[in-house]
C-alpha positions, 0 to 999 in steps of 0.5 A: 802485285801492282805497285799502287792499289786503290781499295781493291783496284790496281792502278797503273803507276808510271815511274816517278809519278805521284799517287795523285797523278795516277789516281786522276789519270785512272778516273778516281775522284780524288779531291786536291788543291795545292798539289804541293803537300801543303793544304791536305785536301788530297789526304788519303790512307795507306791500308797496306804498305808504308807511305814514303816519309816525305808524303807525311810531312806536316801530319800529326803523329796520330795521322802518321800512325794510321797511315795517312799521307799526301798523294800529291807528293807521294812517289811510292817505291814499294807496294801501297794499298790505299783508301779515302781518308773517311773509308770506315772499313768493312761492315761487320756482324756483331752480337750485343753481349751486355747492356748495363746502366752506369748512371741514370742516363748512361748505359754500357754496351759490350759488343762481340764481333770478329777480330777488330783492330782498333786503338783505344780512344777511336770510335766506331759506327754502330749500326742497328738498321741500314737507316739507323747508325750512330758513332760512339767511342771505344772505352775498351782496350783491344789487348785486355778485353774480349769485347768492344765497350761503348758508353751511350747516353740515352736521349729520350728523343734519340732514335738509337736511344729508343731502340736501346731502351725498348728492344735491345737485350743481350744476344741482339744482332747488329753491325759495326764499322770502323774504326775511325778517329785520331784520339788515341795515345800513340805519338805521346812521349812517355814523360810528357804531361798528359791532360784528358778533359771531357764531359758526359760520355766524353769519358769513354775515349778518355778512359780508353786513352788512360788505360792505354797510357798506363799499359804502355808505362807512361811516366809523366803526370796524367790528369783526367778531368770529367764534367757533368750537368749534375753529381749523378752524371759523373759515372765511374767516379769510384773506379777512377778515384780508386785508380788515381789513389793506386797510381802516383802519376794519375790525378782524377778531377771531377766537376758538376754544374749543379751548385749543390754538388760537393764539387761543383763547377765548370769543368772547362774553366777548372781544367784551363786554370789548372793547365795554364802553367804547363800548357806548352809541354802537355798533350791534350785529349778533348772529348765531349759536346761540340761547345765544350771541345771548341771552347777548350781548343780555343782557350788552350791554343790562346794559352800557348798549346800547339794545335798538334798537341791537341786531339779531339772527339766531338760527340753529338746526340743519338 
């Protein structure tokens, strides 16, 4: 077996040579810059084998868990199969088993496919046709659910939304690819405060992370913040309130921008006000539109949060 394999291609690796040098010599297009393990331009992912610890210095716990490493300082001594960091994995056939409304403009899809390893909170690519594919986060848990669960907002002008509303019914065949993303629980300390903040269907990955944290026996306080434009957008509210009431360490905080809502307000401002006193100890997960995520990242960092303690997933219309 070759010491180094790029996707399915064996790559000759000389004794003491770095993975980056071997890839370059083999004609592989492998971007790089500093070549000293600092800039992370050359980042790749190990899909089989374990990268040497020194090749993962400076990476987040989530990146390490996914097998990311720095080829410019990686000198493997054991077989390693690698892929580019954005390689989504094989495209798999899948079947839509259920589609049901969660709110006036959000539907839940439950999709069945072949065994599909993932971590709750990651996202997949849903492929309706070769020219119609969108990314959606996973609300399901691989150890508890026999399906992939997605929460999809229906946008009147969105191509995937129109397809879902007009054509897709249980039994519809499609494809999925992935998973991707580092918005998952692994790397969080069991006693560490955990804050999950999102708006709209940004709840989907947060719901997956929450389920995973509880399944792993998380002992620290968990605060789930969910925001929406109006009260109708706060889907799963009853279920989440019941969960919070049944768990001493879980708190569910909801807010809608609609001033007539009984719990109106800006979820970002509310979360920041609540978190300011404990920002240095908390692990943060931020999910939603680009404006919300960027604002929360900036404000939490300015309040004292480490960027390594912040994981995020940015949503776009589809």
